[in-house]
C-alpha positions as CSV (number, residue, x, y, z in Angstrom):
1,M,-16.1,-19.7,-1.3
2,A,-13.2,-17.4,-2.7
3,R,-13.5,-13.6,-2.5
4,V,-12.1,-13.2,-6.0
5,C,-13.5,-11.4,-9.2
6,D,-13.9,-13.8,-11.9
7,I,-13.2,-11.2,-14.5
8,C,-10.2,-9.1,-13.3
9,G,-8.8,-11.5,-10.4
10,K,-9.1,-8.8,-7.8
11,G,-9.2,-10.3,-4.4
12,T,-8.6,-9.6,-0.8
13,V,-5.5,-7.6,0.3
14,T,-4.1,-7.2,3.8
15,G,-3.0,-3.9,5.3
16,N,-2.5,-1.8,8.5
17,S,-5.4,0.0,10.5
18,V,-3.3,3.2,11.9
19,P,-5.0,5.1,14.5
20,R,-3.7,8.6,14.9
21,S,-4.2,11.2,17.5
22,G,-3.4,14.8,18.1
23,Q,-3.4,17.9,15.4
24,A,-1.0,17.5,12.6
25,K,1.8,20.5,12.7
26,K,0.4,22.0,9.3
27,K,-3.1,22.7,11.0
28,G,-1.2,24.2,14.1
29,G,-0.5,21.4,16.5
30,V,2.4,19.7,17.8
31,G,2.2,16.6,15.6
32,Q,0.3,13.5,15.2
33,H,0.9,10.7,17.3
34,I,0.9,7.1,15.7
35,G,-0.8,4.3,17.9
36,V,-0.3,0.8,17.6
37,K,-0.8,-0.7,13.9
38,T,-3.4,-3.5,13.7
39,R,-3.5,-5.6,10.7
40,R,-6.9,-5.5,8.5
41,L,-8.2,-6.6,5.3
42,F,-9.3,-4.9,2.4
43,R,-12.1,-6.9,0.5
44,P,-13.6,-6.3,-3.1
45,N,-16.9,-5.1,-3.6
46,L,-18.3,-8.3,-5.1
47,V,-21.8,-8.9,-6.6
48,K,-23.2,-12.1,-8.0
49,V,-24.6,-11.3,-11.6
50,K,-26.1,-13.6,-14.2
51,T,-24.4,-13.3,-17.6
52,E,-24.2,-15.2,-20.5
53,V,-21.0,-17.2,-21.0
54,D,-20.4,-19.3,-24.0
55,G,-23.9,-19.2,-24.9
56,T,-25.3,-20.5,-21.5
57,V,-26.6,-18.2,-18.6
58,K,-24.3,-18.5,-15.6
59,T,-24.0,-16.7,-12.2
60,V,-20.6,-15.1,-12.0
61,K,-18.9,-13.0,-8.9
62,V,-17.9,-9.6,-10.3
63,C,-16.3,-6.9,-8.7
64,M,-18.4,-3.2,-9.1
65,K,-15.3,-1.8,-10.9
66,C,-15.7,-4.4,-13.7
67,L,-19.7,-4.0,-13.8
68,K,-19.4,-0.2,-14.2
69,A,-16.9,-0.6,-16.8
70,G,-19.2,-2.7,-18.9
71,K,-17.0,-5.9,-19.1
72,V,-20.0,-7.8,-17.8
73,I,-23.5,-7.5,-19.4
74,K,-26.1,-8.5,-16.8
75,K,-28.7,-10.9,-18.1
76,V,-32.3,-10.7,-16.4
């Protein structure tokens, strides 16, 4: 099961988890030290929603951004 929005195509994106220690210089410290970067995943907030597609009720996976924007109308 793919973690992709059926409306906008938003999916999983990779990035870095960057641990920082120390106080920033502009806050009166001696500067921050960046630790070892670790790869991580940013996953979309997907919800299974029943909606009408071409006259039939289907279950689609939709991200919350599309749902809040009104691109999909929920059927009960």
